[in-house]
C-alpha positions in Angstrom: 0.0 0.0 0.0 2.7 2.5 0.9 4.6 1.6 -2.3 1.5 2.4 -4.3 0.8 5.6 -2.5 4.3 6.8 -3.2 4.2 5.9 -6.9 1.3 8.1 -7.7 -0.1 11.2 -6.1 -3.8 11.9 -5.6 -4.0 14.0 -8.6 -2.3 11.5 -10.8 0.9 13.5 -10.9 4.3 11.7 -10.9 5.8 12.0 -7.4 9.1 13.4 -6.4 12.0 11.0 -6.6 13.4 12.2 -3.3 10.3 12.3 -1.1 7.4 10.6 -2.8 5.4 13.9 -2.8 4.2 15.5 -6.1 7.0 17.3 -7.8 5.0 20.2 -9.2 5.3 23.6 -7.5 2.0 25.0 -6.2 2.0 28.8 -6.1 0.3 29.0 -2.7 3.3 27.3 -1.0 5.5 30.2 -2.0 3.0 33.1 -2.3 1.5 32.9 1.2 4.9 33.0 3.0 6.2 35.7 0.6 3.2 37.9 1.4 3.6 37.3 5.1 7.3 38.2 5.0 6.7 41.3 2.8 4.0 42.5 5.2 6.3 42.0 8.2 9.1 43.7 6.3 7.1 46.8 5.6 5.8 47.1 9.2 7.8 50.0 10.7 10.4 49.9 7.9 11.7 53.4 8.6 12.4 52.6 12.3 11.4 56.1 13.4 13.6 57.6 10.7 16.8 56.3 12.1 19.7 54.2 10.9 22.7 52.7 12.7 26.4 52.7 11.9 26.5 49.6 9.7 23.7 50.9 7.6 25.4 54.3 7.4 28.4 52.5 5.8 26.1 51.3 3.1 24.5 54.7 2.6 27.7 56.7 2.4 29.6 54.2 0.2 26.6 53.8 -2.2 26.7 57.6 -2.7 30.3 57.6 -3.8 31.3 57.5 -7.4 32.1 54.1 -9.1 35.8 55.0 -9.1 35.8 55.9 -5.4 34.0 52.6 -4.5 36.5 50.7 -6.6 39.4 52.4 -4.8 37.8 51.7 -1.4 37.6 47.9 -2.2 41.3 47.8 -2.7 41.8 48.8 0.9 38.7 47.6 2.8 35.3 45.8 2.6 36.1 43.9 -0.6 33.7 41.2 0.8 30.8 43.7 0.4 31.9 45.1 -3.0 29.2 43.6 -5.1 26.5 44.8 -2.7 28.0 48.3 -2.7 27.9 48.4 -6.5 24.3 47.2 -6.5 23.2 49.8 -4.0 25.1 52.5 -6.0 23.1 51.6 -9.0 19.8 51.5 -7.1 20.4 54.9 -5.5 21.2 56.2 -9.0 17.7 55.5 -10.2 15.8 56.0 -6.9 17.3 58.0 -4.1 14.5 57.3 -1.6 16.6 57.5 1.6 15.8 54.8 4.1 13.3 53.1 1.8 15.9 52.7 -0.9 18.3 51.5 1.8 16.0 48.8 3.2 13.6 47.7 0.4 16.1 45.3 -1.2 16.3 43.4 2.1 12.5 43.4 2.5 12.1 41.9 -1.0 15.0 39.5 -0.5 13.4 38.0 2.7 10.0 37.7 0.9 11.8 35.8 -1.9 13.6 33.6 0.6 10.3 32.8 2.4 8.8 31.8 -1.0 11.7 29.5 -1.7 11.4 27.9 1.8 7.8 27.3 1.1 8.5 25.7 -2.3 11.3 23.5 -0.9 9.1 22.2 1.9 6.2 21.7 -0.5 8.4 19.6 -2.9 9.6 17.5 0.0 6.6 17.2 2.3 3.5 18.8 0.8 1.8 22.1 0.3 0.8 22.7 4.0 4.3 21.9 5.1 5.5 24.5 2.6 3.2 27.2 3.8 4.0 26.5 7.5 7.7 26.4 6.9 7.7 29.7 4.9 5.6 31.5 7.5 7.8 30.2 10.3 10.8 31.6 8.5 9.2 35.0 8.1 8.4 35.1 11.9 11.9 34.2 13.1 13.2 37.3 15.0 16.6 37.4 13.3 14.8 37.3 9.9 12.5 40.1 10.8 15.5 42.1 12.0 17.6 41.7 8.8 14.6 42.1 6.6 14.9 45.8 7.6 18.6 46.1 7.5 20.5 48.1 4.8 23.1 45.4 4.4 23.7 42.4 2.2 22.7 39.6 4.6 19.1 39.3 3.5 20.1 39.1 -0.1 22.6 36.4 0.7 19.9 34.5 2.5 17.6 34.8 -0.5 20.2 33.4 -2.8 21.0 30.5 -0.5 17.3 29.7 -0.4 17.2 29.8 -4.2 20.3 27.6 -4.5 18.8 25.1 -2.0 15.6 25.0 -4.0 17.6 24.4 -7.2 19.5 21.6 -5.4 16.3 19.9 -4.4 14.8 20.4 -7.9 18.0 19.2 -9.6 18.2 16.0 -7.5 14.5 15.4 -8.1 14.4 16.2 -11.8 18.0 16.3 -13.1 18.6 19.1 -15.7 21.8 20.7 -16.9 20.0 24.0 -16.9 19.1 23.7 -13.2 22.6 22.6 -12.2 24.1 25.6 -14.1 21.6 27.9 -12.3 22.6 26.3 -9.0 26.2 27.1 -9.6 25.6 30.6 -10.8 23.3 31.5 -7.8 25.7 29.9 -5.3 28.6 31.9 -6.8 26.6 35.2 -6.6 25.7 34.5 -3.0 29.4 34.0 -2.1 30.4 37.2 -4.0 27.8 39.0 -1.8 29.3 37.6 1.3 32.0 35.0 1.3 30.7 33.0 4.2 27.9 31.8 1.9 30.4 29.2 0.9 29.4 27.4 4.0 26.0 26.7 2.4 27.9 24.6 -0.2 29.3 22.6 2.6 25.8 22.0 4.1 24.5 21.1 0.6 27.4 18.6 0.3 26.3 16.9 3.5 22.7 16.8 2.2 23.8 15.2 -1.0 25.9 12.6 0.9 23.0 11.5 3.1 20.3 11.7 0.4 22.5 9.3 -1.8 21.1 10.2 -5.2 22.2 8.5 -8.4 26.0 8.7 -9.0 25.5 11.0 -12.0 23.7 13.5 -9.8 26.5 13.4 -7.3 28.9 14.2 -10.0 26.7 17.0 -11.3 26.6 18.5 -7.8 30.3 18.3 -7.4 30.9 20.0 -10.7 28.4 22.8 -10.0 29.6 23.4 -6.5 33.2 23.2 -7.5 32.7 25.8 -10.2 31.0 28.1 -7.7 33.8 27.6 -5.2 36.6 28.2 -7.8 34.8 31.3 -9.1 34.7 32.7 -5.6 38.4 32.1 -4.8 39.6 35.5 -6.1 37.3 37.2 -3.6 38.2 34.9 -0.7 41.9 35.2 -1.3 41.9 38.9 -1.8 39.7 39.6 1.3 42.0 37.5 3.5 44.4 40.4 3.1 41.8 42.7 4.8 41.3 40.4 7.8 42.3 43.2 10.1 38.9 44.7 9.4 37.2 42.0 11.5 39.7 42.2 14.4 36.8 43.6 16.5 35.1 40.2 16.5 35.4 38.5 19.9 34.3 35.1 21.2 30.5 34.9 21.6 29.2 36.1 24.9 27.3 33.9 27.3 23.9 34.9 26.1 24.8 34.2 22.5 25.9 30.7 23.4 22.5 30.2 25.0 20.9 31.4 21.8 23.1 29.2 19.6 22.4 26.1 21.8 18.7 26.8 21.9 18.3 26.9 18.1 20.5 23.8 17.8 18.4 21.9 20.3 15.2 23.0 18.5 16.6 21.8 15.2 17.7 18.5 16.7 14.4 17.9 18.4 12.5 18.5 15.2 14.9 16.3 13.3 14.5 13.5 15.9 10.7 13.8 15.6 10.7 13.8 11.8 13.3 11.0 11.7 10.7 8.6 13.2 8.9 8.7 9.9 9.5 5.4 8.1 8.2 3.2 5.3 6.9 5.4 2.5 10.2 6.0 0.6 10.7 4.8 -3.0 13.9 3.0 -2.4 16.1 6.0 -3.3 17.6 6.2 0.2 15.8 9.4 1.0 12.8 8.1 3.0 9.5 10.0 3.2 9.0 13.7 2.8 9.6 14.2 6.5 13.0 12.4 6.3 13.8 14.3 3.1 13.2 17.6 4.9 15.4 16.4 7.7 18.3 15.6 5.3 18.0 19.0 3.6 17.2 21.2 6.6 19.3 19.9 9.4 22.7 20.3 7.7 21.7 23.9 6.6 20.6 24.6 10.2 23.6 23.5 12.1 26.7 23.0 9.9 27.5 26.6 8.9 27.3 27.8 12.5 29.4 24.8 13.8 32.1 25.4 11.2 32.3 29.1 11.9 32.5 28.4 15.7 35.3 25.9 15.1 37.1 28.4 12.9 36.9 30.9 15.7 39.2 28.6 17.8 41.9 29.9 15.3 40.6 33.4 14.8 37.4 34.9 16.1 35.0 35.1 13.2 31.5 34.2 14.4 28.8 36.8 14.0 25.3 35.5 13.7 24.4 37.6 10.7 27.2 36.0 8.7 25.2 32.8 8.7 21.7 34.2 8.7 20.8 31.6 6.1 20.9 28.9 8.7 17.4 30.0 9.6 16.3 28.5 6.3 17.1 25.0 7.7 15.5 25.8 11.0 12.3 27.0 9.4 12.1 23.8 7.2 12.4 21.6 10.2 10.0 23.6 12.4 7.4 24.0 9.7 7.4 20.4 8.7 7.2 19.3 12.3 4.1 21.5 12.7 2.6 19.9 9.6 3.2 16.4 10.9 1.5 17.3 14.2 -1.5 18.7 12.3 -1.8 15.8 9.9 -1.3 13.0 12.5 -5.0 12.3 12.6 -5.5 12.0 8.9 -3.4 8.9 8.2 -4.2 5.3 9.1 -1.6 3.4 10.8 0.9 4.2 13.6 0.4 7.9 13.7 -3.4 7.8 14.3 -3.0 5.7 17.4 -1.0 8.4 19.3 -3.7 10.8 20.5 -4.1 12.9 17.3 -6.4 15.4 19.1 -3.6 16.1 21.6 -1.1 16.6 18.7 -3.4 19.1 17.0 -3.8 20.8 20.3 -0.1 20.9 20.8 0.4 22.5 17.3 -2.3 25.1 18.0 -0.7 25.8 21.4 2.7 26.2 19.8 1.3 28.8 17.4 -0.3 30.6 20.3 3.0 30.7 22.2 4.8 31.9 19.1 2.3 34.7 18.7 2.6 35.8 22.3 6.4 35.7 22.2 7.0 37.1 18.7 4.5 40.0 18.6 6.3 42.0 21.4 9.7 40.9 20.0 8.6 42.1 16.5 7.5 45.5 17.9 10.9 45.9 19.7 12.8 45.1 16.5 11.2 48.1 14.9 12.5 50.6 17.4 15.9 52.4 17.3 16.8 50.5 20.5 17.0 47.3 18.6 20.3 48.3 17.0 23.7 48.9 18.6 23.5 52.7 18.1 21.2 55.4 16.8 22.7 58.1 14.5 19.7 60.4 14.9 20.0 60.4 18.7 23.7 60.9 18.5 23.2 63.9 16.2 20.7 65.4 18.6 23.1 65.0 21.5 25.8 66.7 19.6 23.4 69.7 18.9 22.7 69.8 22.7 26.2 70.2 23.9 28.1 71.9 21.0 28.5 75.4 19.7 29.7 76.7 16.4 33.5 76.4 16.0 33.9 73.7 18.7 36.5 71.0 17.9 35.3 67.4 17.2 37.1 64.2 18.1 36.0 60.6 17.5 37.5 57.9 19.7 37.9 55.3 18.3 38.3 56.9 14.9 35.9 54.4 13.2 33.1 56.1 15.1 33.4 58.9 12.6 30.8 56.8 10.8 28.3 58.5 13.1 28.6 61.7 11.1 29.1 60.5 7.6 25.4 59.9 6.8 24.0 62.8 8.9 26.2 65.8 8.4 23.8 68.4 9.7 24.7 68.5 13.4 28.4 68.3 12.6 28.6 71.0 9.9 29.8 73.8 12.2 32.3 71.6 14.1 36.0 71.2 13.3 37.1 67.5 12.9 40.5 67.9 14.6 42.1 64.6 13.8 40.9 64.1 10.2 43.6 64.4 7.6 41.9 63.0 4.5 38.2 62.3 3.9 36.9 58.8 3.5 36.3 59.1 -0.3 39.6 60.8 -1.0 41.6 58.3 1.1 39.8 55.2 -0.2 38.7 54.2 3.3 35.5 53.8 5.2 36.0 56.5 7.9 38.9 58.6 6.5 42.6 58.8 7.5 43.7 60.5 10.7 46.8 62.6 11.3 49.8 61.5 13.3 49.5 61.4 17.1 51.7 64.5 17.4 49.6 66.6 15.1 46.4 65.4 16.8 47.9 66.5 20.2 48.8 69.9 18.9 45.4 70.6 17.3 43.6 69.5 20.5 45.7 71.7 22.7 45.0 74.7 20.4 41.2 74.2 20.7 39.4 75.6 23.8 36.3 73.3 23.5 36.1 69.8 22.0 33.0 67.6 21.5 34.1 64.0 21.9 32.1 61.1 20.5 33.0 57.8 22.1 31.7 54.3 22.8 29.8 53.7 26.0 31.8 53.1 29.2 33.2 49.6 29.6 34.0 49.1 25.9 37.6 48.1 25.0 39.9 51.0 24.1 42.1 51.0 21.0 45.8 51.0 21.8 47.1 52.7 18.6 49.1 55.9 19.2 46.4 58.3 17.9 43.8 56.9 20.2 46.2 56.9 23.2 47.1 60.5 22.7 43.4 61.6 22.4 42.7 60.0 25.8 45.9 61.4 27.4 45.3 65.0 26.3 41.7 65.0 27.4 42.6 63.5 30.8 45.6 65.9 31.4 44.5 69.2 29.9 40.7 69.3 29.6 37.7 69.5 31.9 34.5 67.5 31.2 31.6 70.0 31.0 28.6 68.0 29.9 27.9 64.4 28.8 24.9 63.0 27.0 24.5 59.2 26.9 22.5 57.8 24.0 22.0 54.4 22.5 25.5 52.9 21.8 27.4 56.2 22.3 28.3 59.0 24.7 28.8 62.6 23.6 30.9 64.7 25.9 31.9 68.4 25.8 35.4 69.1 27.1 36.9 72.5 27.7 40.4 73.7 28.7 38.9 75.2 31.9 35.6 75.2 33.8 35.0 78.8 32.7 35.2 77.8 29.0 32.3 75.4 29.6 29.9 78.3 29.6 26.3 77.3 30.1 27.0 73.6 29.3 28.1 72.8 32.9 
């Protein structure tokens, strides 16, 4: 009976070779998740008209000329080069400020949700597809980066597309699909090189799915071409590794988060792995097992590899492997589907209290709603990011006067002024020797320590923008001399603490503070 059920679907359509489910895509499996993701992405997209420093980098680099961007990439941020060129072109046709900055990410996450739905539908049925896609759209990290003016959402969409093409190619082998798989994977890696870890996860999936040898060879060729095509970027960007020297070992709360998602993934995998008996002899098992073999490697392997690599050099940042949420959503959505369908099949599943399982699924949805609605609201506030350029600018206006000096410590915090020049126009940037665009850098080139010291001592009042207290201090000579001069020769007049920053007015004497004290 099971063999017959797998051989032909209810509508007479030829079933998938890797799961036994119909191989045709049904639009609802992709459109419903895409609509949900798009609606969530548009909710509060301007974040009260604010941006944070990483988005500011995108904004100010995208507004440089092509030659200035090209020069920058020789010195920094080569890993984001393709994204910067894309955003430059987009701003060239539509300079819509924050909407232009974030709409590509909104659309990318909607596209990724659609592909999650289509993948799960191919492997486990249309309802599993809808549930998986909607779960993906609801994941807090996905909601966050759907409204982020950076490349991570686009990388996630491309990995979702390549995973769909992998499943489709293993199911219905086609040279065109394998070529598209290679091209999409290559593009994802050129948007961010850690997308190469998705190829590793796909390799594990291919190994456990055990398709026909010709399909294994086809995957190896397609993945190999994508990897070779990405080598120039990977090798060149290794020379810019100092840029990520700020990355530290994950903090305790991050370990809890990593462990939590890993346990959720493994629990879903264990539940789905109980499914037996309806495979077609291809070594993939049922739709549930097929989802397990595609979703679990994608959910855990990229994070595990990045953490292992961090034993050599710290490199783990969750957004670098945002696409692992694709695998998590596939596992969660298919688990929910199995809970809901448990009372519709005859056999072992129907004997295990199906009403309780349906109730458990409904309860899980209720818990998700109760947890995710307040989380979603918080993600759409300026407080959800590390800093707030608008609040910083207002604090500068509060404490400064025309002609005051301006110091950033560390120097990379100059980013706070590069996309919101208004509050800074009347201040003298004492340490800046060459602008970011002219120097081919992200935040400009600063003077020598001796010149910075001389300029600071010749200025009666200085507005200092710095990290919050407790953050590590840079040890380079320029930063050391800034701190020493302020400590020895200046008096703190006023301090404003805002999200991710503190703005302090210093003067050579208490009298020079004026009304600020």
